[in-house]
DOSE-516254 format. One record per residue (C-alpha): x, y, z; residue number from 1. Coordinates in Angstrom, 1 decimal. Layout:
BEGIN
+--------+--------+--------+-----+
:      u :      v :      w :   n :
+--------+--------+--------+-----+
:      X :      Y :      Z : NUM :
...
+--------+--------+--------+-----+
This chain:
BEGIN
+--------+--------+--------+-----+
:      u :      v :      w :   n :
+--------+--------+--------+-----+
:    0.0 :    0.0 :    0.0 :   1 :
:    1.2 :    3.5 :   -0.9 :   2 :
:   -0.7 :    6.2 :    0.9 :   3 :
:   -1.0 :    9.9 :    0.1 :   4 :
:   -2.6 :   12.0 :    2.8 :   5 :
:   -1.6 :   15.5 :    2.1 :   6 :
:   -2.3 :   18.0 :   -0.6 :   7 :
:    1.5 :   18.2 :   -1.1 :   8 :
:    2.0 :   14.4 :   -1.5 :   9 :
:    2.8 :   13.1 :   -5.0 :  10 :
:    4.5 :   10.1 :   -6.6 :  11 :
:    7.1 :   11.0 :   -9.2 :  12 :
:    9.4 :    9.1 :  -11.6 :  13 :
:   13.0 :   10.1 :  -12.5 :  14 :
:   14.2 :    8.8 :  -15.8 :  15 :
:   17.9 :    8.8 :  -16.8 :  16 :
:   17.8 :    8.4 :  -20.6 :  17 :
:   15.7 :    9.2 :  -23.7 :  18 :
:   13.8 :    6.0 :  -23.7 :  19 :
:   10.0 :    5.6 :  -23.9 :  20 :
:    8.6 :    5.1 :  -20.4 :  21 :
:    4.9 :    4.5 :  -20.1 :  22 :
:    3.2 :    4.7 :  -16.7 :  23 :
:   -0.3 :    3.5 :  -15.5 :  24 :
:   -1.5 :    4.2 :  -11.9 :  25 :
:   -4.7 :    3.1 :  -10.2 :  26 :
:   -5.8 :    4.3 :   -6.8 :  27 :
:   -8.8 :    4.7 :   -4.4 :  28 :
:   -9.7 :    8.0 :   -2.7 :  29 :
:  -11.5 :    8.0 :    0.7 :  30 :
:  -13.2 :   11.1 :    2.0 :  31 :
:  -16.0 :   11.4 :    4.6 :  32 :
:  -16.6 :    7.6 :    4.4 :  33 :
:  -17.0 :    7.6 :    0.6 :  34 :
:  -14.5 :    5.7 :   -1.5 :  35 :
:  -13.9 :    6.7 :   -5.2 :  36 :
:  -11.6 :    4.6 :   -7.5 :  37 :
:   -9.7 :    6.4 :  -10.3 :  38 :
:   -6.7 :    5.8 :  -12.6 :  39 :
:   -4.3 :    7.7 :  -14.8 :  40 :
:   -2.2 :    6.9 :  -17.9 :  41 :
:    0.7 :    9.4 :  -18.0 :  42 :
:    2.0 :   10.9 :  -21.2 :  43 :
:    5.0 :    8.7 :  -22.3 :  44 :
:    8.3 :    9.9 :  -20.9 :  45 :
:   10.8 :   10.2 :  -23.7 :  46 :
:   13.6 :   12.3 :  -22.1 :  47 :
:   15.8 :   12.2 :  -19.0 :  48 :
:   13.5 :   14.1 :  -16.6 :  49 :
:   11.4 :   14.1 :  -13.4 :  50 :
:    7.7 :   13.4 :  -14.0 :  51 :
:    4.7 :   13.4 :  -11.6 :  52 :
:    2.7 :   10.2 :  -12.1 :  53 :
:    0.3 :   10.3 :   -9.2 :  54 :
:   -0.9 :   13.8 :   -8.2 :  55 :
:   -1.9 :   15.0 :   -4.7 :  56 :
:   -5.3 :   14.1 :   -3.3 :  57 :
:   -7.9 :   16.8 :   -2.4 :  58 :
:   -8.0 :   18.2 :    1.1 :  59 :
:   -9.3 :   15.8 :    3.8 :  60 :
:   -8.8 :   12.9 :    1.3 :  61 :
:   -6.6 :    9.8 :    1.6 :  62 :
:   -5.4 :    8.4 :   -1.6 :  63 :
:   -4.4 :    4.7 :   -1.6 :  64 :
:   -2.3 :    3.8 :   -4.6 :  65 :
:   -3.3 :    0.2 :   -5.4 :  66 :
:   -1.3 :   -0.4 :   -8.6 :  67 :
:    1.6 :    1.3 :  -10.4 :  68 :
:    2.9 :   -0.1 :  -13.7 :  69 :
:    6.0 :    1.5 :  -15.3 :  70 :
:    7.2 :    0.0 :  -18.6 :  71 :
:   10.1 :    1.0 :  -20.9 :  72 :
:    8.5 :    0.6 :  -24.3 :  73 :
:   11.6 :    1.6 :  -26.3 :  74 :
:   12.8 :   -1.0 :  -28.8 :  75 :
:   16.5 :   -0.6 :  -28.0 :  76 :
:   17.4 :    2.0 :  -25.3 :  77 :
:   17.6 :    1.2 :  -21.6 :  78 :
:   17.1 :    3.7 :  -18.8 :  79 :
:   17.8 :    4.2 :  -15.2 :  80 :
:   14.6 :    4.7 :  -13.1 :  81 :
:   13.8 :    6.0 :   -9.6 :  82 :
:   10.3 :    6.2 :   -8.1 :  83 :
:    9.9 :    8.7 :   -5.2 :  84 :
:    7.3 :    9.8 :   -2.7 :  85 :
:    7.6 :   13.6 :   -2.4 :  86 :
:    5.7 :   15.5 :    0.3 :  87 :
:    6.5 :   19.0 :   -1.0 :  88 :
:    9.7 :   19.3 :    1.0 :  89 :
:   11.3 :   15.9 :    1.4 :  90 :
:   11.6 :   12.9 :   -0.9 :  91 :
:   11.8 :    9.2 :   -0.2 :  92 :
:   13.1 :    6.8 :   -2.8 :  93 :
:   10.7 :    3.8 :   -3.1 :  94 :
:   12.7 :    1.9 :   -5.7 :  95 :
:   15.7 :    2.6 :   -8.0 :  96 :
:   16.5 :    0.2 :  -10.9 :  97 :
:   17.5 :    0.0 :  -14.6 :  98 :
:   14.8 :   -0.9 :  -17.1 :  99 :
:   16.1 :   -2.6 :  -20.2 : 100 :
:   14.2 :   -2.2 :  -23.4 : 101 :
:   10.7 :   -3.7 :  -23.0 : 102 :
:   11.0 :   -4.3 :  -19.2 : 103 :
:    8.5 :   -3.3 :  -16.6 : 104 :
:    8.5 :   -2.7 :  -12.9 : 105 :
:    5.1 :   -3.0 :  -11.0 : 106 :
:    3.9 :   -2.0 :   -7.5 : 107 :
:    1.0 :   -4.4 :   -6.6 : 108 :
:   -1.7 :   -3.7 :   -4.0 : 109 :
:    0.2 :   -5.6 :   -1.3 : 110 :
:    3.0 :   -3.0 :   -1.7 : 111 :
:    5.5 :   -5.3 :   -3.3 : 112 :
:    7.6 :   -4.3 :   -6.3 : 113 :
:    8.0 :   -6.8 :   -9.1 : 114 :
:   10.3 :   -6.7 :  -12.2 : 115 :
:    9.2 :   -8.2 :  -15.5 : 116 :
:   11.3 :   -9.0 :  -18.5 : 117 :
:   10.4 :   -7.8 :  -22.0 : 118 :
:    8.6 :  -11.1 :  -22.6 : 119 :
:    6.5 :  -10.7 :  -19.4 : 120 :
:    8.4 :  -13.1 :  -17.3 : 121 :
:    8.9 :  -12.3 :  -13.6 : 122 :
:   12.5 :  -11.5 :  -12.7 : 123 :
:   14.1 :  -11.6 :   -9.3 : 124 :
:   14.5 :   -8.2 :   -7.7 : 125 :
:   18.0 :   -9.2 :   -6.7 : 126 :
:   19.2 :   -8.1 :  -10.1 : 127 :
:   17.2 :   -4.9 :  -10.3 : 128 :
:   19.5 :   -1.9 :  -10.8 : 129 :
:   22.6 :   -4.0 :  -10.9 : 130 :
:   23.3 :   -3.8 :  -14.7 : 131 :
:   23.5 :   -1.1 :  -17.3 : 132 :
:   24.0 :   -1.6 :  -21.0 : 133 :
:   24.7 :    1.4 :  -23.3 : 134 :
:   25.1 :    0.8 :  -27.1 : 135 :
:   26.6 :    3.3 :  -29.5 : 136 :
:   25.9 :    3.0 :  -33.2 : 137 :
:   26.9 :    6.7 :  -33.5 : 138 :
:   29.4 :    8.6 :  -31.5 : 139 :
:   28.3 :   10.0 :  -28.1 : 140 :
:   29.0 :   10.0 :  -24.4 : 141 :
:   29.0 :    7.1 :  -22.0 : 142 :
:   27.6 :    8.0 :  -18.6 : 143 :
:   28.4 :    6.0 :  -15.5 : 144 :
:   25.2 :    4.8 :  -13.8 : 145 :
:   24.2 :    6.5 :  -10.6 : 146 :
:   21.2 :    4.4 :   -9.4 : 147 :
:   23.5 :    1.6 :   -8.1 : 148 :
:   27.2 :    1.4 :   -7.2 : 149 :
:   29.0 :    0.2 :  -10.3 : 150 :
:   31.9 :   -2.2 :   -9.7 : 151 :
:   32.9 :   -3.4 :  -13.2 : 152 :
:   32.8 :   -1.8 :  -16.7 : 153 :
:   33.3 :   -4.0 :  -19.8 : 154 :
:   33.8 :   -2.1 :  -23.1 : 155 :
:   33.6 :   -3.8 :  -26.5 : 156 :
:   34.8 :   -1.6 :  -29.4 : 157 :
:   35.2 :   -2.1 :  -33.2 : 158 :
:   37.2 :    0.1 :  -35.5 : 159 :
:   36.0 :    1.5 :  -38.8 : 160 :
:   36.4 :   -0.4 :  -42.1 : 161 :
:   38.6 :    0.7 :  -45.0 : 162 :
:   37.1 :    2.0 :  -48.3 : 163 :
:   37.2 :   -0.1 :  -51.5 : 164 :
:   39.3 :    1.0 :  -54.5 : 165 :
:   37.9 :    2.6 :  -57.5 : 166 :
:   37.6 :    0.6 :  -60.7 : 167 :
:   39.5 :    1.3 :  -64.0 : 168 :
:   38.0 :    2.5 :  -67.3 : 169 :
:   39.1 :    0.3 :  -70.2 : 170 :
:   40.5 :    2.3 :  -73.2 : 171 :
:   42.0 :   -0.5 :  -75.3 : 172 :
:   41.8 :   -4.3 :  -75.4 : 173 :
:   44.1 :   -5.0 :  -72.4 : 174 :
:   43.7 :   -6.3 :  -68.9 : 175 :
:   41.9 :   -3.7 :  -66.7 : 176 :
:   41.3 :   -4.2 :  -63.0 : 177 :
:   38.5 :   -3.6 :  -60.6 : 178 :
:   39.3 :   -2.0 :  -57.2 : 179 :
:   40.5 :   -4.0 :  -54.3 : 180 :
:   38.3 :   -4.5 :  -51.2 : 181 :
:   38.8 :   -2.5 :  -48.0 : 182 :
:   40.1 :   -4.2 :  -44.9 : 183 :
:   37.9 :   -4.8 :  -41.8 : 184 :
:   38.2 :   -3.0 :  -38.5 : 185 :
:   39.5 :   -4.7 :  -35.4 : 186 :
:   37.3 :   -5.8 :  -32.4 : 187 :
:   38.7 :   -5.3 :  -28.9 : 188 :
:   37.4 :   -5.8 :  -25.4 : 189 :
:   38.7 :   -4.3 :  -22.1 : 190 :
:   37.5 :   -4.7 :  -18.5 : 191 :
:   37.9 :   -1.8 :  -16.0 : 192 :
:   37.2 :   -1.2 :  -12.3 : 193 :
:   34.4 :    1.3 :  -12.4 : 194 :
:   36.3 :    3.5 :   -9.9 : 195 :
:   39.0 :    4.0 :  -12.5 : 196 :
:   36.7 :    5.7 :  -15.0 : 197 :
:   35.2 :    9.2 :  -14.7 : 198 :
:   31.5 :   10.0 :  -14.6 : 199 :
:   31.4 :   10.4 :  -18.4 : 200 :
:   33.6 :    9.1 :  -21.3 : 201 :
:   33.5 :   10.3 :  -24.9 : 202 :
:   32.8 :    7.6 :  -27.5 : 203 :
:   34.1 :    8.2 :  -31.0 : 204 :
:   33.3 :    5.5 :  -33.6 : 205 :
:   35.7 :    6.7 :  -36.2 : 206 :
:   34.9 :    7.2 :  -39.8 : 207 :
:   34.8 :    4.5 :  -42.5 : 208 :
:   37.5 :    4.9 :  -45.2 : 209 :
:   36.2 :    6.8 :  -48.2 : 210 :
:   35.6 :    4.7 :  -51.4 : 211 :
:   38.2 :    5.2 :  -54.1 : 212 :
:   37.1 :    7.7 :  -56.7 : 213 :
:   37.1 :    6.9 :  -60.4 : 214 :
:   39.7 :    8.3 :  -62.8 : 215 :
:   39.0 :    9.9 :  -66.2 : 216 :
:   37.7 :    7.8 :  -69.1 : 217 :
:   40.3 :    5.3 :  -70.1 : 218 :
:   42.3 :    5.8 :  -66.8 : 219 :
:   43.0 :    3.9 :  -63.6 : 220 :
:   40.8 :    4.4 :  -60.5 : 221 :
:   42.0 :    5.6 :  -57.1 : 222 :
:   42.7 :    3.7 :  -53.9 : 223 :
:   40.3 :    3.7 :  -51.0 : 224 :
:   41.0 :    5.4 :  -47.7 : 225 :
:   42.0 :    3.9 :  -44.3 : 226 :
:   39.2 :    3.7 :  -41.7 : 227 :
:   39.9 :    5.8 :  -38.6 : 228 :
:   40.1 :    4.4 :  -35.2 : 229 :
:   37.2 :    4.2 :  -32.8 : 230 :
:   38.0 :    5.3 :  -29.2 : 231 :
:   36.5 :    5.0 :  -25.7 : 232 :
:   38.1 :    8.2 :  -24.4 : 233 :
:   41.8 :    7.7 :  -23.8 : 234 :
:   41.1 :    4.2 :  -22.3 : 235 :
:   40.6 :    2.1 :  -25.4 : 236 :
:   41.3 :    2.3 :  -29.1 : 237 :
:   40.1 :    0.0 :  -32.0 : 238 :
:   42.0 :    0.6 :  -35.2 : 239 :
:   40.5 :    0.8 :  -38.7 : 240 :
:   41.0 :   -1.3 :  -41.8 : 241 :
:   43.2 :   -0.3 :  -44.9 : 242 :
:   41.8 :    0.9 :  -48.2 : 243 :
:   41.7 :   -1.3 :  -51.3 : 244 :
:   44.2 :   -0.6 :  -54.1 : 245 :
:   43.1 :    1.3 :  -57.2 : 246 :
:   42.0 :   -0.6 :  -60.3 : 247 :
:   44.9 :   -0.4 :  -62.9 : 248 :
:   44.7 :   -0.3 :  -66.7 : 249 :
:   47.4 :   -3.0 :  -67.0 : 250 :
:   48.2 :   -6.4 :  -65.6 : 251 :
:   49.4 :   -5.1 :  -62.3 : 252 :
:   48.1 :   -6.9 :  -59.2 : 253 :
:   45.4 :   -5.2 :  -57.2 : 254 :
:   46.0 :   -5.5 :  -53.4 : 255 :
:   43.2 :   -5.7 :  -50.9 : 256 :
:   43.3 :   -3.4 :  -47.9 : 257 :
:   44.9 :   -4.9 :  -44.7 : 258 :
:   42.7 :   -5.8 :  -41.8 : 259 :
:   43.2 :   -3.8 :  -38.7 : 260 :
:   45.1 :   -5.3 :  -35.7 : 261 :
:   44.9 :   -4.5 :  -32.0 : 262 :
:   48.2 :   -2.5 :  -32.3 : 263 :
:   47.6 :   -0.5 :  -35.5 : 264 :
:   45.5 :    0.2 :  -38.6 : 265 :
:   45.5 :   -1.9 :  -41.8 : 266 :
:   47.4 :   -0.4 :  -44.7 : 267 :
:   46.2 :    0.6 :  -48.2 : 268 :
:   46.6 :   -2.2 :  -50.8 : 269 :
:   49.7 :   -2.3 :  -53.0 : 270 :
:   50.6 :   -4.7 :  -55.8 : 271 :
:   51.5 :   -7.2 :  -53.2 : 272 :
:   48.6 :   -6.7 :  -50.9 : 273 :
:   47.9 :   -4.2 :  -48.0 : 274 :
:   49.8 :   -5.1 :  -44.8 : 275 :
:   47.6 :   -5.9 :  -41.8 : 276 :
:   47.7 :   -3.8 :  -38.7 : 277 :
:   50.2 :   -4.7 :  -36.0 : 278 :
:   50.8 :   -7.4 :  -35.0 : 279 :
:   50.7 :   -8.4 :  -38.7 : 280 :
:   49.8 :  -11.8 :  -40.1 : 281 :
:   50.6 :  -12.6 :  -43.7 : 282 :
:   47.8 :  -15.0 :  -43.8 : 283 :
:   45.0 :  -16.1 :  -41.4 : 284 :
:   45.4 :  -14.1 :  -38.2 : 285 :
:   45.1 :  -15.4 :  -34.7 : 286 :
:   44.0 :  -13.2 :  -31.7 : 287 :
:   44.2 :   -9.6 :  -32.6 : 288 :
:   46.5 :   -9.8 :  -35.6 : 289 :
:   45.7 :   -7.7 :  -38.6 : 290 :
:   45.6 :   -9.9 :  -41.6 : 291 :
:   47.2 :   -8.8 :  -44.9 : 292 :
:   44.9 :   -8.1 :  -47.9 : 293 :
:   45.4 :  -10.5 :  -50.8 : 294 :
:   46.2 :  -10.3 :  -54.5 : 295 :
:   44.5 :  -13.6 :  -55.1 : 296 :
:   41.1 :  -15.1 :  -54.2 : 297 :
:   41.0 :  -14.4 :  -50.5 : 298 :
:   41.0 :  -17.8 :  -48.8 : 299 :
:   43.8 :  -16.9 :  -46.5 : 300 :
:   42.8 :  -13.4 :  -45.3 : 301 :
:   40.6 :  -14.3 :  -42.3 : 302 :
:   41.1 :  -13.0 :  -38.8 : 303 :
:   40.0 :  -13.9 :  -35.3 : 304 :
:   39.7 :  -10.5 :  -33.6 : 305 :
:   41.6 :   -8.5 :  -36.2 : 306 :
:   39.6 :   -7.3 :  -39.3 : 307 :
:   39.3 :   -9.5 :  -42.3 : 308 :
:   41.6 :   -8.7 :  -45.2 : 309 :
:   40.2 :   -7.0 :  -48.3 : 310 :
:   40.1 :   -9.0 :  -51.5 : 311 :
:   42.6 :   -8.4 :  -54.2 : 312 :
:   43.0 :   -9.4 :  -57.8 : 313 :
:   46.0 :  -11.3 :  -59.3 : 314 :
:   47.9 :   -9.9 :  -62.3 : 315 :
:   45.8 :  -12.3 :  -64.4 : 316 :
:   42.3 :  -11.8 :  -62.9 : 317 :
:   40.6 :  -14.8 :  -61.3 : 318 :
:   36.8 :  -14.7 :  -60.8 : 319 :
:   35.1 :  -14.3 :  -57.4 : 320 :
:   37.8 :  -12.7 :  -55.3 : 321 :
:   36.1 :  -12.8 :  -51.9 : 322 :
:   36.7 :  -10.6 :  -48.9 : 323 :
:   38.3 :  -12.2 :  -45.8 : 324 :
:   36.1 :  -12.9 :  -42.7 : 325 :
:   36.7 :  -12.5 :  -39.0 : 326 :
:   35.4 :  -14.3 :  -35.9 : 327 :
:   34.7 :  -10.9 :  -34.2 : 328 :
:   36.2 :   -8.1 :  -36.3 : 329 :
:   34.8 :   -6.5 :  -39.4 : 330 :
:   34.7 :   -8.5 :  -42.7 : 331 :
:   36.9 :   -7.3 :  -45.7 : 332 :
:   35.3 :   -6.0 :  -48.9 : 333 :
:   35.1 :   -8.0 :  -52.0 : 334 :
:   37.1 :   -7.1 :  -55.2 : 335 :
:   35.5 :   -5.3 :  -58.1 : 336 :
:   35.0 :   -7.1 :  -61.4 : 337 :
:   37.8 :   -6.9 :  -64.0 : 338 :
:   38.5 :   -7.3 :  -67.7 : 339 :
:   40.7 :   -9.9 :  -69.4 : 340 :
:   42.7 :   -8.9 :  -72.4 : 341 :
:   40.0 :  -10.0 :  -74.9 : 342 :
:   38.2 :   -8.1 :  -73.2 : 343 :
:   35.7 :  -10.3 :  -71.3 : 344 :
:   34.4 :   -9.6 :  -67.8 : 345 :
:   36.0 :  -11.4 :  -64.9 : 346 :
:   33.5 :  -11.6 :  -62.0 : 347 :
:   34.2 :   -9.7 :  -58.8 : 348 :
:   33.6 :  -11.1 :  -55.3 : 349 :
:   31.4 :  -10.9 :  -52.2 : 350 :
:   32.6 :   -9.3 :  -49.1 : 351 :
:   33.6 :  -11.3 :  -46.0 : 352 :
:   31.5 :  -11.5 :  -42.9 : 353 :
:   31.9 :  -11.5 :  -39.2 : 354 :
:   31.4 :  -14.6 :  -36.9 : 355 :
:   33.1 :  -16.8 :  -39.6 : 356 :
:   36.6 :  -18.0 :  -40.5 : 357 :
:   36.0 :  -18.6 :  -44.2 : 358 :
:   36.1 :  -16.0 :  -46.9 : 359 :
:   32.9 :  -14.5 :  -48.4 : 360 :
:   29.4 :  -14.5 :  -47.0 : 361 :
:   29.0 :  -10.7 :  -46.8 : 362 :
:   27.6 :   -8.3 :  -49.3 : 363 :
:   27.0 :   -9.9 :  -52.7 : 364 :
:   29.0 :   -8.9 :  -55.8 : 365 :
:   27.3 :   -6.8 :  -58.4 : 366 :
:   26.1 :   -8.6 :  -61.6 : 367 :
:   28.3 :   -8.1 :  -64.7 : 368 :
:   26.7 :   -6.3 :  -67.6 : 369 :
:   28.5 :   -8.0 :  -70.4 : 370 :
:   27.8 :   -6.6 :  -73.9 : 371 :
:   24.2 :   -5.6 :  -73.1 : 372 :
:   24.2 :   -3.6 :  -69.8 : 373 :
:   26.3 :   -1.6 :  -67.4 : 374 :
:   27.8 :   -3.3 :  -64.4 : 375 :
:   25.7 :   -3.7 :  -61.3 : 376 :
:   26.5 :   -2.3 :  -57.9 : 377 :
:   27.7 :   -4.6 :  -55.1 : 378 :
:   25.5 :   -5.1 :  -52.1 : 379 :
:   26.2 :   -3.3 :  -48.8 : 380 :
:   27.4 :   -5.4 :  -45.9 : 381 :
:   25.2 :   -6.3 :  -42.9 : 382 :
:   25.5 :   -4.2 :  -39.8 : 383 :
:   27.2 :   -5.5 :  -36.7 : 384 :
:   25.5 :   -6.3 :  -33.3 : 385 :
:   26.7 :   -7.4 :  -29.9 : 386 :
:   27.3 :  -10.8 :  -31.5 : 387 :
:   29.4 :   -9.9 :  -34.5 : 388 :
:   31.0 :   -7.1 :  -36.5 : 389 :
:   29.9 :   -5.6 :  -39.8 : 390 :
:   30.3 :   -7.6 :  -43.0 : 391 :
:   32.2 :   -6.4 :  -46.1 : 392 :
:   30.5 :   -4.9 :  -49.1 : 393 :
:   30.4 :   -6.7 :  -52.4 : 394 :
:   32.5 :   -5.7 :  -55.4 : 395 :
:   30.9 :   -3.8 :  -58.3 : 396 :
:   30.2 :   -5.5 :  -61.6 : 397 :
:   32.0 :   -4.9 :  -64.9 : 398 :
:   30.7 :   -4.5 :  -68.4 : 399 :
:   31.8 :   -4.8 :  -72.1 : 400 :
:   29.0 :   -2.5 :  -73.3 : 401 :
:   30.5 :    0.4 :  -75.2 : 402 :
:   30.6 :    3.7 :  -73.1 : 403 :
:   29.0 :    2.0 :  -70.1 : 404 :
:   30.1 :    2.4 :  -66.5 : 405 :
:   31.2 :   -0.2 :  -64.1 : 406 :
:   29.3 :   -0.9 :  -60.9 : 407 :
:   30.0 :    0.8 :  -57.6 : 408 :
:   31.3 :   -1.3 :  -54.7 : 409 :
:   29.0 :   -2.0 :  -51.8 : 410 :
:   29.5 :   -0.1 :  -48.5 : 411 :
:   30.8 :   -2.0 :  -45.5 : 412 :
:   28.4 :   -2.7 :  -42.7 : 413 :
:   28.3 :   -0.7 :  -39.4 : 414 :
:   30.9 :   -2.2 :  -37.1 : 415 :
:   34.0 :   -2.2 :  -39.2 : 416 :
:   33.0 :   -3.8 :  -42.6 : 417 :
:   35.3 :   -3.0 :  -45.5 : 418 :
:   33.9 :   -1.4 :  -48.6 : 419 :
:   33.8 :   -3.4 :  -51.9 : 420 :
:   35.9 :   -2.4 :  -54.9 : 421 :
:   34.4 :   -0.7 :  -57.9 : 422 :
:   34.1 :   -2.6 :  -61.3 : 423 :
:   35.6 :   -1.8 :  -64.6 : 424 :
:   33.8 :    0.5 :  -67.1 : 425 :
:   34.3 :    1.0 :  -70.9 : 426 :
:   35.8 :    4.4 :  -72.0 : 427 :
:   34.2 :    7.0 :  -72.1 : 428 :
:   32.2 :    5.2 :  -69.4 : 429 :
:   33.9 :    5.3 :  -66.0 : 430 :
:   34.9 :    2.6 :  -63.5 : 431 :
:   32.8 :    2.1 :  -60.4 : 432 :
:   33.5 :    4.1 :  -57.2 : 433 :
:   34.7 :    2.0 :  -54.3 : 434 :
:   32.3 :    1.4 :  -51.5 : 435 :
:   32.8 :    3.3 :  -48.2 : 436 :
:   34.0 :    1.4 :  -45.1 : 437 :
:   31.5 :    1.0 :  -42.2 : 438 :
:   31.9 :    3.1 :  -39.1 : 439 :
:   32.8 :    1.5 :  -35.7 : 440 :
:   30.6 :    0.2 :  -33.0 : 441 :
:   30.7 :    0.2 :  -29.2 : 442 :
:   28.8 :   -1.5 :  -26.3 : 443 :
:   29.5 :   -0.7 :  -22.7 : 444 :
:   28.3 :   -3.1 :  -19.9 : 445 :
:   28.3 :   -1.9 :  -16.3 : 446 :
:   27.7 :   -4.1 :  -13.3 : 447 :
+--------+--------+--------+-----+
């Protein structure tokens, strides 16, 4: 039972985040021997603020609050919550907790508080207020919880992916190359004593490497950019993947961008591949090694925590050059489609994915146009979650249709996916632009 007896008594809710908190209250008023039931649905609370959810009773009236239901209806954002009785001068905290997305806390008519999961299952109150999860798909500020005493903070951070290289524009009947795929960003986790962190920490997710621009008609493309590091203040850094090499108008190898490592960013692709970030692995990387981008079909550019290597193209193009994958880091971008000396189209490749140790599986390669159509754009990579990083974008398709453009490389997914390389066009048609790398991703768990 929650009793209000004064014209100054109220019940108020203090929210700590911009969630979507919905409140229902039911009560019975007693005055001069007459009881009157009533209820109220408060306007949804969508900011960090203090809101009155049960107003004061009239003079000479006792208000018995029988039921109070507070639900966080937001699909993704959690919020701290405190329910207070306020008498106009002093306040008394009735309960303080954290409501995850979809959870509810209920005061029943026996005066007991109960916590329910997003699926409606009763949870034990022992865990109420003991955990806080803050997810960052864009940069922002982490705020240390204040409704309980934090002990441990775990930060998971993924760096941005590298951009894919721009495809060439074929001028004469020679080998012409699509752009190399960008490398994936590294995933890193660190555990801190909460007392070692300040009240707020800036979260910067970095910027995905820009896709390589196309050159003039009949000219080579341009290399993609390196993804910048994501940071959790000065406490943790996750490096970005390297950019894919430009598509050449000769039989020069096209190197994929290097996957980022825990100690450094991946490098832009060269004719021998883009070096992985420190500590560097020339082939499949263990732990936080950055794996080197390839100049062949990328069966050996997979990482564990380091980003997958971007796909490259051998001097004599081979079809379906796939981006490397990573168990937890971002996947590398697929290579853009090329031309043989005839010229015929040589198919590009899909991007790599996260939560895998085999190449490919990310964004699909664009369809080649042949003699009847322009090259198609590669598909964007899937976005990362708490379970995996972003996948790499697919390489753009090529064409042998006179004056037609090559397809653009697909963008890397949020969470460090590398961009796909652009495909080859036919002069005066241009090559395809490389796909941009995906930005970083951050989740902070506080206990």
